[in-house]
C-alpha positions in Angstrom: 103.1 103.9 104.2 107.1 104.4 103.6 107.5 108.3 104.3 110.2 110.4 102.3 112.8 109.3 104.2 112.8 105.3 102.6 111.5 104.1 106.3 108.1 102.7 106.9 106.0 104.2 109.7 105.9 100.4 111.1 110.3 101.0 111.3 110.4 104.0 112.8 108.7 102.4 115.7 110.7 99.9 115.8 113.9 101.7 116.1 112.9 104.2 118.4 111.6 101.6 121.1 114.6 99.0 120.5 117.7 101.8 122.1 115.2 102.2 125.3 117.0 101.5 128.1 115.9 97.9 129.6 114.1 96.7 126.2 114.8 92.8 125.9 112.3 91.4 123.2 109.8 93.2 121.1 106.5 91.2 120.9 104.0 92.4 117.5 100.5 92.0 117.5 99.6 91.9 114.1 97.3 90.1 111.0 98.2 87.0 110.1 98.1 88.0 106.8 100.6 90.5 107.4 103.1 88.2 109.1 105.8 87.9 106.8 105.6 91.6 105.6 106.0 93.0 108.8 108.7 90.5 109.0 110.7 91.5 106.4 110.0 95.4 107.6 112.3 94.0 110.8 114.9 92.1 108.7 116.2 95.6 106.6 116.9 97.1 110.0 119.5 94.1 110.9 118.6 93.8 114.2 119.1 90.4 114.5 120.5 90.1 118.2 116.9 91.3 119.4 114.3 89.0 120.1 111.2 89.8 118.0 108.1 87.5 118.3 104.6 88.0 117.0 100.8 87.0 118.2 99.3 86.5 115.2 95.8 87.5 114.7 93.3 85.3 112.0 91.0 89.1 112.6 90.7 91.9 114.5 88.9 92.5 117.9 90.7 96.2 119.1 92.7 96.8 121.6 91.6 95.5 124.4 92.2 91.7 123.5 95.4 92.3 121.7 97.2 94.0 124.2 95.5 91.4 126.9 97.0 88.1 124.5 100.6 89.6 125.2 100.4 90.6 128.5 99.2 86.8 128.9 102.7 85.3 126.1 104.9 88.0 128.8 103.6 86.4 132.2 104.0 82.6 131.1 107.5 83.7 129.5 109.1 85.4 132.2 106.6 85.5 135.2 105.8 88.9 134.2 107.2 91.9 132.8 106.9 95.8 132.3 104.7 96.1 128.7 105.4 99.6 126.9 102.1 99.2 124.0 102.8 101.7 121.2 100.9 101.7 118.0 103.1 101.5 114.6 101.4 104.3 113.1 102.9 107.1 115.0 106.1 109.7 114.4 107.4 110.9 117.0 109.7 114.0 116.4 111.5 114.6 120.2 112.9 110.7 120.4 114.8 112.2 123.7 111.9 114.0 125.8 110.3 110.0 124.1 113.0 108.4 126.3 112.4 110.5 128.9 108.3 110.4 129.8 109.2 106.4 129.4 111.3 105.9 131.8 108.8 107.8 134.1 106.0 105.7 132.8 108.2 102.7 133.9 108.0 104.1 137.7 104.6 104.9 137.9 104.4 100.9 136.4 107.0 99.2 138.5 104.4 100.7 141.3 101.8 98.7 140.3 99.9 101.8 138.4 97.9 101.3 134.6 99.9 104.4 133.1 99.0 106.5 129.6 100.4 109.3 127.6 99.0 112.2 127.4 100.0 115.2 124.6 100.1 118.5 125.8 97.7 119.6 123.3 98.8 122.4 120.3 95.6 123.2 119.0 92.4 122.4 119.8 91.8 119.1 117.4 88.7 117.7 117.2 90.1 114.3 115.1 91.6 113.3 119.3 90.3 111.3 122.6 91.2 113.9 125.6 92.8 112.8 128.9 92.0 115.2 131.7 94.8 114.9 134.8 94.0 115.9 138.5 97.5 118.1 138.4 97.0 119.4 141.9 98.0 116.0 142.9 100.8 115.6 141.4 103.6 112.8 142.0 107.2 114.2 143.4 109.4 115.1 141.1 107.4 113.3 138.4 104.8 114.8 135.5 102.6 112.0 136.0 99.0 112.6 137.2 96.0 110.7 138.4 93.5 110.5 135.8 90.0 112.2 136.7 88.6 111.1 133.1 88.7 109.9 129.5 86.8 111.9 126.6 85.7 111.3 123.5 86.0 113.2 120.7 84.7 116.4 120.8 83.1 119.3 119.1 85.8 122.3 118.2 83.6 124.7 120.8 84.7 122.2 123.6 88.3 121.8 122.4 88.9 125.2 122.8 87.7 124.9 126.4 89.9 122.3 126.9 92.9 124.2 125.3 92.4 127.0 127.7 91.8 124.9 130.9 95.3 123.5 130.9 94.2 120.3 132.3 93.6 118.0 129.2 95.8 116.2 127.0 95.9 114.3 123.9 94.9 110.8 124.1 98.1 109.1 122.7 96.9 105.5 122.8 100.3 104.3 124.4 100.6 102.5 127.8 103.1 101.1 130.1 102.4 98.7 133.1 103.0 95.3 134.2 101.7 92.5 132.4 100.0 91.4 135.9 98.6 93.8 137.2 96.8 94.9 133.4 95.4 91.4 133.5 94.4 91.4 137.4 92.3 94.8 136.5 91.1 93.4 133.3 89.5 90.7 135.8 87.9 93.1 137.6 86.2 94.6 135.1 85.9 93.2 131.8 86.5 89.9 133.0 84.8 88.2 129.6 88.1 89.5 127.9 90.5 88.2 130.3 89.0 85.1 130.4 88.7 84.4 126.4 92.1 85.3 125.7 93.3 83.5 128.3 91.3 80.0 127.0 92.5 81.1 123.2 96.0 81.3 124.3 95.8 77.7 125.6 94.6 76.1 122.9 96.3 78.2 120.2 99.3 77.0 118.3 103.3 78.2 119.5 106.3 77.9 118.2 109.4 78.8 119.4 113.0 79.4 118.2 116.5 81.4 118.2 115.7 84.4 119.4 111.7 84.1 117.8 108.5 83.1 119.6 105.3 82.6 117.1 101.5 82.3 118.3 98.9 82.2 116.1 95.9 82.9 117.7 92.8 80.1 117.8 90.2 81.7 115.6 87.1 80.2 116.7 87.9 80.7 120.8 89.4 83.8 119.5 85.9 85.0 117.8 83.8 84.3 120.8 86.7 87.6 122.9 84.8 90.8 123.0 85.6 93.5 120.3 86.6 96.6 122.6 89.5 99.0 122.9 91.1 99.0 126.1 90.3 102.8 127.1 86.8 101.9 127.5 87.2 98.3 128.6 89.9 99.0 131.1 91.4 102.3 131.4 88.3 104.3 131.7 86.9 102.3 134.2 89.9 101.6 136.8 90.8 104.0 139.6 94.4 102.8 139.3 95.1 104.8 136.4 97.8 107.7 135.7 98.7 109.8 132.8 102.6 110.8 132.0 102.3 114.4 130.1 104.9 115.0 127.6 105.9 117.3 124.8 107.5 115.1 122.3 106.4 116.2 119.1 103.7 113.0 118.5 101.8 112.8 115.4 99.0 110.3 115.5 99.1 109.5 111.7 95.4 108.7 111.6 94.2 111.1 109.0 95.0 112.5 105.4 95.7 116.0 106.8 98.6 114.8 109.8 100.1 113.2 106.6 99.6 116.7 104.2 101.5 118.4 107.4 104.8 116.0 107.0 104.9 118.0 103.5 106.6 121.8 103.0 103.7 124.0 101.0 103.9 125.8 98.3 103.1 130.1 98.5 99.2 128.9 97.8 99.2 126.5 100.6 99.4 123.3 98.5 101.4 120.1 99.9 102.0 118.1 96.8 103.9 113.9 96.2 104.3 112.9 93.4 103.3 114.3 89.3 101.0 116.8 90.2 100.1 119.9 88.0 97.9 122.4 89.5 95.9 125.7 88.1 94.6 128.0 90.6 94.5 126.1 93.3 94.9 127.1 97.7 95.2 124.6 100.4 94.9 121.2 99.0 96.8 118.2 99.5 97.1 116.4 96.4 99.4 112.6 96.3 99.8 110.6 93.5 101.7 107.2 93.2 102.2 106.4 89.8 99.6 108.7 87.7 99.8 112.3 86.6 97.1 114.4 88.5 95.8 117.6 87.2 93.9 119.6 89.2 91.7 123.0 88.6 90.0 126.1 90.3 89.5 123.9 94.0 90.5 124.9 97.5 90.4 122.8 100.5 90.2 119.2 99.2 92.6 116.1 99.7 93.1 114.0 96.6 94.9 110.8 96.6 95.7 108.3 94.4 96.9 104.8 95.0 97.2 101.6 92.2 93.8 100.2 94.6 91.7 103.7 94.7 90.6 107.2 94.0 89.6 109.5 97.3 88.7 113.2 96.6 87.8 114.9 99.7 87.3 118.3 101.3 89.6 119.3 104.4 87.4 119.5 106.9 85.8 116.1 106.1 88.9 113.8 106.1 88.2 112.2 109.2 85.1 110.8 107.1 86.9 108.8 105.6 86.2 106.2 107.8 82.2 105.7 106.3 83.8 105.1 103.2 85.9 102.5 104.6 82.7 100.6 106.6 80.7 101.1 103.1 83.4 98.8 101.6 83.4 96.3 104.4 79.3 95.9 104.4 79.9 95.3 100.9 82.3 92.9 100.8 84.4 95.0 98.1 87.9 93.4 97.2 89.6 97.3 97.8 88.8 96.2 101.5 90.1 93.3 102.0 93.3 93.9 99.6 95.7 96.1 98.0 96.8 95.6 94.6 100.2 94.5 95.4 99.9 91.6 97.9 102.5 90.6 99.8 103.5 86.8 100.8 106.2 85.2 102.6 107.8 84.6 99.3 107.6 87.5 97.6 104.6 89.7 96.3 101.9 89.7 93.2 100.3 92.7 91.7 97.0 92.5 90.0 97.6 94.0 86.4 93.9 93.7 84.9 91.1 91.4 85.9 88.1 90.4 83.7 85.9 87.5 82.8 87.5 84.5 82.6 90.9 85.9 83.4 93.5 87.7 85.5 96.7 88.9 84.7 99.4 89.0 87.7 102.7 90.5 88.4 104.9 87.9 90.5 108.0 88.8 92.2 109.3 85.5 94.2 112.6 86.3 96.6 116.2 85.2 95.7 115.7 81.2 97.2 112.0 81.4 97.9 109.4 79.3 96.8 105.6 79.2 96.3 103.6 76.3 97.5 103.2 73.1 95.9 99.5 73.6 94.7 96.7 72.9 92.5 93.8 75.0 90.9 90.8 73.1 89.9 89.0 75.7 87.8 91.9 77.8 86.5 95.2 77.4 84.0 98.1 79.4 84.3 100.7 80.4 81.5 104.0 82.0 83.4 106.4 84.2 81.2 109.6 84.6 82.9 110.8 88.6 82.4 113.8 88.3 85.2 115.4 85.8 87.0 114.9 81.9 86.3 112.4 80.4 87.4 112.9 76.5 88.9 109.0 74.6 87.9 107.6 71.3 88.9 104.8 71.4 86.4 103.0 67.7 87.3 105.5 65.4 86.7 108.4 67.4 85.2 110.9 69.5 86.5 112.6 72.5 84.3 114.3 75.9 84.6 112.9 78.1 82.9 114.8 80.8 81.8 114.4 84.8 80.7 112.3 85.0 77.6 110.5 81.6 78.2 107.5 80.1 79.2 105.8 77.5 80.4 102.2 76.6 80.9 100.0 75.0 83.6 97.2 73.1 82.8 94.0 73.6 85.2 94.5 70.3 88.1 97.9 69.7 87.8 100.2 70.4 90.1 103.0 72.5 90.2 105.1 74.6 91.9 107.4 78.0 91.5 110.7 78.5 92.7 113.6 80.7 92.4 116.8 78.9 92.6 119.0 82.2 91.7 121.1 85.4 93.5 118.1 87.9 92.1 114.7 88.1 92.2 112.6 86.2 89.8 109.9 88.3 87.7 107.4 86.6 86.2 103.7 87.9 84.7 100.9 85.0 85.3 97.9 84.9 82.6 95.1 82.7 84.2 92.4 81.4 82.4 89.0 79.6 83.8 86.0 79.6 84.8 86.5 80.8 88.0 90.0 82.9 88.6 89.4 84.3 92.8 92.1 83.4 94.8 90.7 81.0 97.2 90.6 78.6 94.4 94.0 77.0 95.8 94.7 73.4 97.2 98.1 73.1 99.2 100.0 69.8 99.2 103.3 71.4 101.0 104.2 74.2 102.2 107.5 75.9 103.8 105.8 78.9 105.5 103.1 76.8 107.2 100.1 77.2 105.1 98.8 73.9 104.0 
């Protein structure tokens, strides 16, 4: 997600943390499907001097296993290391205060403690978990306190009590500890995760290069690791936890209400992003990514239109969008699995239209990049170049296709598309056949290791 300044939340997180004192490496744990997109995001920042390593998950198993895999990697690579664990979707306005809080967390981690970051609450938020601190036992000259307990997302009445007490803090989901301490505590409190991740890392494929390490987690062994958050698996059970309390201008971009807070309201309390017309509308957030949206005679709504889907919700029910996601997941709907525009290591493709026996795509291939040498059993493809130049292998032929020219790929033919030019190659692909699913593909050779 790109914000108004053009940077993504991931990029902001990267930049905020690489400048902290003592940072030697950025290790990103993510799904293998977005690895190349993540690499592109980092490459835009021109931070090539820093080691950027990756652990790629075949599917999500929540935060406890993800952090465990990172800890195993760090112990194997460095013997031990202090880990600062941060989600990729937070905004932090006061980076000086953040750096100070991290410095205090590092001190606590060096003493062998599990550290979490607690945000001093500004209002009775019911969308966050809370941490209760034992404030009378403060460490000298520090804003770190022993943790009394972690509590789940409260009711509004309970959240108001938490705010009034002054002892409760928003659970930020950020952590700091030694890799060895995390693994040791995990062995005591969640041995299934500890053992499962160790076994998984031992059989996972590893690739090392200049300022890069890539670990692709083995799917079969990773599937047997419990799916559980680090809070449930460890932080709530350990007696070795402290919370560094801070005021850092923190915003967990976890709901559309949080997104709307980044937009300045008009005189009627409406926050608008994109091509929107309003009549008699109050206290609503409307976002359009292409279509004109007209809204009439409503209050307290969230309306978000993207190329993938349209969401209409009451502002007070913004968190309940997770129920829609659950339904999409259970039904196997394409909107849960793929965006209309899909990133690939060579570029992107966008599905423009799809029907019975046909699909139309817009394909963008980065300069110097190429698709795999591949074949489809059930579909033929017609390629029309609209910008740039294409180098095409079609069966036994190798041809150049210029702008306003086309070529036809029959079903069963080996073929490859490459951009030999210095600008992006843009083309329209028309697929036709009995089956046009993305899994009808046989790869014979691939520059990105996907055969």
